[in-house]
Structures are given as C-alpha cells and as structure tokens.
TILUM-757113 format. One line per 10 residues: their letters; for each residue x, y, z of C-alpha. Coordinates in steps of 0.001 Angstrom, whole numbers, plus 500000, padded with zeros to 6 digits. Layout:
a	X:Y:Z | ...
//
This chain:
xxxxxxxxxx	131413:899025:941177 | 132086:902077:943382 | 134328:903498:940657 | 131568:902993:938089 | 129077:904879:940279 | 131608:907683:940752 | 132073:908085:936991 | 128335:908125:936359 | 127896:910794:939063 | 130669:912770:937385
xxxxxxxxxx	128708:912544:934151 | 125722:913805:936114 | 127633:916945:937077 | 128346:917788:933454 | 124704:917286:932421 | 123091:919099:935370 | 121067:915999:936129 | 119588:917486:939306 | 117258:919582:937140 | 117350:917743:933830
xxxxxxxxxx	115690:914368:933273 | 117890:913744:930243 | 120914:914203:932470 | 119724:911393:934729 | 119174:909197:931719 | 122649:909922:930394 | 124266:909161:933761 | 122326:905903:933927 | 123485:904927:930444 | 127106:905663:931387
xxxxxxxxxx	126763:903449:934466 | 125194:900572:932504 | 127840:900833:929785 | 130627:900658:932342 | 129205:897550:934008 | 128205:895758:930809 | 131554:896256:929107 | 133676:895600:932208 | 135496:898968:932108 | 136915:900401:935347
xxxxxxxxxx	138948:903645:934995 | 140450:902657:931648 | 141120:899044:932654 | 139186:896401:930748 | 138106:893549:932990 | 137981:890367:930935 | 135587:887542:931547 | 137524:884333:930877 | 135754:881001:930517 | 137758:877869:931327
xxxxxxxxxx	136653:874285:930837 | 137683:872210:933869 | 137283:868679:932552 | 137990:866018:933652 | 137482:866988:937281 | 136402:865286:940505 | 137670:861852:939431 | 137932:859139:942078 | 141495:858419:940971 | 142772:861474:939065
xxxxxxxxxx	145403:860798:936414 | 147857:863109:934673 | 145345:864907:932438 | 143078:865963:935288 | 146020:867101:937379 | 147464:869075:934462 | 144193:870886:933755 | 143691:871746:937436 | 147297:872993:937550 | 146790:875410:934640
xxxxxxxxxx	143541:876740:936143 | 145117:877186:939585 | 148148:878909:938060 | 146016:881434:936171 | 143949:882296:939236 | 147098:882692:941350 | 148520:885088:938766 | 145360:887107:938100 | 143107:888737:940678 | 141708:891388:938308
xxxxxxxxxx	139765:889522:935639 | 136614:887453:936125 | 136604:883697:935526 | 133811:881258:934761 | 134883:877685:935510 | 132781:875298:933423 | 132388:871692:934600 | 130452:868793:933098 | 128645:867733:936265 | 128301:869115:939751
xxxxxxxxxx	131336:867992:941781 | 131040:866412:945181 | 132863:869462:946537 | 133596:872777:944853 | 137189:873179:943600 | 139609:874625:946133 | 140851:877347:943795 | 142660:880549:944811 | 141062:883984:944788 | 137457:885139:944773
xxxxxxxxxx	137207:886247:941140 | 135749:882996:939812 | 132449:881187:939812 | 131484:877633:938921 | 128977:876811:936205 | 127689:873264:935650 | 126951:872521:931980 | 125331:869123:932501 | 125905:865760:930884 | 124825:864434:927503
xxxxxxxxxx	126187:863815:924011 | 126774:867454:923044 | 127210:868841:926527 | 129878:871368:925486 | 127349:873105:923237 | 125477:874202:926364 | 128123:876926:926653 | 126046:878837:924078 | 123347:879427:926715 | 125682:879655:929730
xxxxxxxxxx	127029:882928:931185 | 129086:884440:928386 | 132829:885047:928378 | 135102:887206:926257 | 137408:884284:925590 | 137193:880532:926229 | 140031:878156:927110 | 139814:874445:926306 | 142499:872207:927809 | 142262:869603:925051
xxxxxxxxxx	141565:870082:921322 | 137850:869333:921777 | 135539:872312:921275 | 131726:872484:921086 | 130393:870623:918060 | 127755:873105:916846 | 128632:876348:918613 | 131660:878475:917745 | 132973:880562:920685 | 133764:884172:919675
xxxxxxxxxx	137381:883786:920819 | 139003:880580:921987 | 142324:879066:922979 | 142981:875337:922736 | 145755:873746:924810 | 147470:870751:923205 | 149342:868199:925325 | 150264:865335:922997 | 149004:863152:920166 | 150196:859732:921303
xxxxxxxxxx	147153:857966:919848 | 148322:858982:916359 | 151400:856745:916651 | 150948:853971:919181 | 149551:850570:918117 | 145869:849916:918817 | 144548:846805:920551 | 141423:846358:918413 | 139392:847760:915504 | 137090:849728:917783
xxxxxxxxxx	140025:851638:919274 | 141480:852251:915815 | 138190:853770:914591 | 137890:855858:917756 | 141412:857221:917231 | 140661:858151:913622 | 137554:860072:914657 | 139428:861723:917539 | 142256:862764:915235 | 139789:864308:912782
xxxxxxxxxx	137960:866232:915497 | 141199:867413:917069 | 142121:868866:913692 | 138757:870625:913379 | 139073:872128:916873 | 142661:873259:916347 | 141741:875016:913113 | 138638:876674:914601 | 140505:877995:917651 | 141723:881580:917572
xxxxxxxxxx	145029:880444:919086 | 146765:877267:920263 | 148956:876791:923322 | 151349:873842:923179 | 153036:872437:926288 | 156349:872031:924420 | 158119:872720:921159 | 157848:868976:920567 | 154047:869138:920590 | 154067:872343:918528
xxxxxxxxxx	156061:870545:915846 | 153538:867688:915946 | 150613:870088:915420 | 152330:871620:912406 | 153187:868223:910944 | 149834:866517:911562 | 147445:869382:910808 | 149390:871888:908711 | 148720:874785:911093 | 150854:877921:910906
xxxxxxxxxx	153570:878196:913574 | 152435:881786:914207 | 149152:880491:915584 | 150901:878378:918243 | 152565:879532:921480 | 154606:877297:923778 | 153833:877395:927505 | 155624:874798:929617 | 153642:873053:932314 | 154276:873224:936025
xxxxxxxxxx	154049:870498:938637 | 152919:870039:942222 | 155516:869975:945002 | 154505:866517:946165 | 157174:866220:948815 | 155847:869244:950673 | 152733:867211:951464 | 152432:865192:954675 | 153593:861621:954147 | 151267:858644:954228
xxxxxxxxxx	152990:855320:954751 | 152363:852609:952196 | 152905:848881:952625 | 153593:846407:949831 | 151812:843062:949399 | 153684:839807:949975 | 153029:836482:948292 | 151493:835203:951522 | 148965:838010:951472 | 150606:839861:954352
xxxxxxxxxx	151891:843419:954077 | 155454:844668:954318 | 157050:848108:954386 | 159095:849584:951559 | 162470:847938:950914 | 165633:849753:951905 | 166839:850131:948295 | 164369:850330:945440 | 163892:851896:942021 | 160506:853505:941456
xxxxxxxxxx	158214:853681:938442 | 155221:856076:938649 | 152385:856270:936139 | 149278:854601:934812 | 150139:851075:933658 | 149564:851452:929930 | 151811:850686:926933 | 152593:854361:926249 | 154105:854666:929748 | 156238:851580:929035
xxxxxxxxxx	156322:849949:932512 | 156901:846471:931016 | 160209:847609:929520 | 161152:849113:932893 | 160487:845690:934451 | 162546:843917:931786 | 165452:846325:932301 | 165272:845860:936059 | 165287:842071:935600 | 168591:842380:933758
xxxxxxxxxx	169994:844791:936361 | 168794:842551:939210 | 170999:839634:938152 | 174086:841460:939450 | 172310:843583:942063 | 169975:841339:944107 | 169872:843842:946961 | 167532:846160:945036 | 163829:846040:944213 | 161511:847731:941719
xxxxxxxxxx	158260:849300:942945 | 155657:849989:940249 | 153174:852641:941412 | 150029:853277:939392 | 146627:851892:938529 | 146425:849148:935955 | 144361:846309:934592 | 143540:844430:931430 | 145759:842413:929040 | 148832:844657:929329
xxxxxxxxxx	148817:844445:933116 | 148450:840661:932952 | 151370:840528:930505 | 153550:842272:933087 | 152430:839860:935799 | 153182:836882:933576 | 156667:838177:932742 | 157460:838562:936444 | 156249:835028:937216 | 158116:833511:934259
xxxxxxxxxx	161382:835126:935385 | 160954:834281:939072 | 161218:837860:940350 | 157935:838085:942265 | 159796:839077:945424 | 161803:841790:943650 | 159044:843605:941707 | 156028:844964:943585 | 152858:846725:942451 | 151114:849278:944654
xxxxxxxxxx	148014:850039:942595 | 146715:853600:942648 | 148430:855784:945260 | 147523:859162:946720 | 149797:862200:946562 | 150589:861763:950250 | 151688:858172:949613 | 153689:859361:946624 | 155451:861869:948888 | 156411:858966:951160
xxxxxxxxxx	157774:856934:948242 | 159662:859724:946460 | 161580:860461:949658 | 162690:856842:950059 | 163368:855607:946520 | 166877:855219:945129 | 165967:856587:941681 | 162977:857079:939386 | 162861:854935:936242 | 160485:856480:933725
xxxxxxxxxx	161042:855151:930172 | 157785:856549:928773 | 157345:856315:925015 | 155205:859400:924519 | 154744:862360:926885 | 154342:865460:924708 | 157761:866707:925833 | 156844:867090:929533 | 156224:864481:932246 | 154877:865284:935731
xxxxxxxxxx	156574:862375:937599 | 159976:863449:936271 | 159734:866947:937744 | 157997:865829:940918 | 160881:863418:941522 | 163557:866033:940784 | 161874:868451:943180 | 161969:865745:945847 | 165702:865131:945392 | 165303:861844:943518
xxxxxxxxxx	167652:860996:940600 | 165804:860393:937320 | 166301:857972:934444 | 163985:858912:931588 | 163429:858950:927844 | 165836:860669:925507 | 165948:859941:921793 | 163369:857268:921039 | 161077:856274:918182 | 158594:859114:918701
xxxxxxxxxx	159894:861959:920807 | 162273:862959:923579 | 161963:864564:926994 | 165356:866183:926419 | 163692:869520:925552 | 162460:869999:929117 | 164802:867735:931106 | 168110:868889:929547 | 171066:867309:931398 | 169297:867038:934770
xxxxxxxxxx	168568:863320:934241 | 170072:860239:932613 | 168449:860050:929177 | 167875:856669:927575 | 166152:855178:924533 | 162866:853930:926022 | 162856:850798:923869 | 166453:849729:924570 | 166386:847394:927583 | 170169:847184:927832
xxxxxxxxxx	170493:850960:927852 | 167993:851344:930693 | 169633:848554:932707 | 173042:850174:932209 | 171682:853513:933431 | 170424:851817:936595 | 173846:850233:937051 | 175527:853617:936617 | 173374:855277:939292 | 174323:852482:941717
xxxxxxxxxx	178032:852138:940975 | 179361:855355:939402 | 180886:857493:942111 | 179230:860870:942575 | 176693:860386:939773 | 173638:859993:941994 | 174542:863032:944089 | 175181:865100:940951 | 171795:864125:939482 | 170067:865067:942741
xxxxxxxxxx	171688:868506:942730 | 171021:869181:939048 | 167468:867923:939276 | 166538:870142:942213 | 167941:873234:940521 | 166345:872429:937184 | 162889:871822:938672 | 162863:875388:940030 | 162451:876657:936463 | 158919:875236:936234
xxxxxxxxxx	155788:876018:938249 | 152041:876269:937729 | 152199:879937:938725 | 154670:880634:935924 | 152588:878602:933468 | 149473:880520:934537 | 151171:883901:934015 | 152384:882903:930546 | 148954:881587:929587 | 147398:884853:930802
xxxxxxx	149822:886785:928577 | 148579:884809:925586 | 144975:885592:926536 | 145699:889316:926883 | 147266:889502:923434 | 144078:888137:921896 | 141686:890578:923584
//
C-alpha cells in the first residue's frame, strides 16, 4: 500500500498536481489501478481462491487431512500472494493456517452451495481439491486436484451406490474438462485421468502429496478392550493396520493374512486402528470369532493423531494392503517417518504404490493372503530385514513434505497466470 501511494505521488510530480486538478485526478487513477490490479513495483500479487472442504469434521479422514495439507503447504511457501479460503459452513474454530495473507469466506450450505462463489470475493484463480466444480458458474481460471477414482472399479453394495457412482463419474469428467489445468497426486492417477476421460497429458501436472510428522506430536496412551470389558495396554509385539475400515482399504485381508501368520507366531497380535461400521465391519468381526482369534486381533475405533503417535512408536510393522490409493498413502509415509517397517501394496488388480514407495517397503499383492503372511514372517525372522526397512523408510520419507507439495502447486498456479 505504501509503495502504491509512493508511485501515485510520483505521478503527481510529473503532472504538476499541486496546481492542476487533472494532475490530481491522474494520480488518483494511478493509485486505484495499482490497488485494483494488485501491482506493486512490477510484481503482480495474485488472489488465489482455495476450497477447503471437507473441513472441521469430528473425525477427519484421509481426504480432509490431504486437503488441509495442501492448503498449509501453499501458505507456508507463499507469503506474497493473497488467499481466500472458501468453506461450506462456519467452523467451530478458524483454521490454524500459517501466515497472515489469507482470509476465510463462508459460502453457506445448500444444494448448489459451490455456485455461491460467483457472488463471493473474487480470485484470479480457483483451486478445487476434488474434481467437483460449481454446477452453473464457470470460474475464469481453475485448477482441479485429482486423488483417485476408486469408485470406478470397486464393487458396489447396492443399486443406489451404483447410480451415485455413475453420476459422480460423469460430473468428475465434466469438472476435469472445464478446469484450466489438472494436478494429479501421482503418475498412476494421471494415467487414470487420461484413460477414463480422454484428457490430454499436457493438461495434467503431477504433484506428490506430503504427510504430517505424526511422531513429533506428544503421545497419548491408548488401551485396548478385553473380552471381559476391561481395558489393557498395547501388547509387546504387534502388527498395525491404520485406516478407515472399508473394502478399498482391505483390512479383512490383513486379518486373514495375520490369522495364517499367527499359527506359527502366537506371540504377536494385530491391532486394527480406524473407524468402522456396517456389514463389512461385521464380516470382519465374524471372521475373527469363527477362527477363534479374538484375543489376538483388536480394534481401537477412531484414534487421534496423538494416539497414533503412541502406536506407531510401539508397533512391530505396519501392514497396509490397500486395494486403491491413487499411488500415495498417508499411513505408509507416516509410519516410515516414525521408523516403522512397512508392508504395503505392490502389483495388484488396480494399481500399485510402488511409484511412490520404491524399495523402502515390502511390496505385496493386496489380494494374495499367502504373500502378505509371508511378508510378515520375513519381517519377524529374516535377519537384518526389519532394520534395513526402518533405515530405508526414514530416508525415503524425507523426499516428501506438504511444504514441497505446496511449492510445486504454487509453481503450477504461477504458470497459468
């Protein structure tokens, strides 16, 4: 602002505005032009609109954490441009975001709530963290971030879900085609966009996600339920699964593989951490009862990041045989960063995490129970393997951060403006 005033006063000198009314008018016009167009000494200050949704969930899952990570990373990397953070409803507390160059704008709820952006404070470019853009209004410039398209492949439980997925797939395609540019979280997802929607590769950039350093958080102890209803601490040796308990995350196969492993290794347990419910959750419970392993497999329900810090530091290894992750999985990198060996999905029926994990984990086919059980056996019995995975994992995790993701996303934005 001070620079803008200085330039307008400079214009005043050249127009002799002390004695000439037109000179004052010209200086005023220069000042207004500078402010309106965000120019400061040859530097264009962008106004970037970002949709922060979902946000302020009671039990935030991976999508909400990913979106908040991208937003935080951009604000850490950029103190020059202005940001408008759009949310659907007023949060209980304002986001704890870095910097002072952002402001929150509540759009309000309703069927076509995204279309309220038309009448909200304007931005030069808009970023949507899923391929869902306003229905009626077309932003002047927009970037859509694509994570994965699991719903296009995985079986549906009922007709209603199948219809919903068809509509979602159609609207994702519309949004991806309307966007000025697309950011994919992996080459895997980029390939999916090209295959599913026929979009030119030139329109798609790859920006790898970051992750939160969970184990830098203060620990919060967690106790596990016993059959009697009492609580007990974590076992001395246990494998850990982390994620929402849905078919795409594949926790039932992790349980089946552990059951096979457990026959020769009764000193170990499996702890399943994540919120769940419904028929799939009951199927897991039934399998555990039918195989008499209630004392060896424990569910925690939803856990906080502080509780997750406690568990990552005490687990023997992470078992994460997810079927579909878009090429990047937060628990995998959180565990590596914490010094926890990882067993995760390599070549499977849909995709692989090999693109981002490389050789820093044991890669398995997520549908092959024997293969997962053998990987667990290897981590326990193969001399030096666990220590090697810990070392590789820690080094590999250093290559990814939300700050780096934010800087790369900002580079994409700057090329479009």
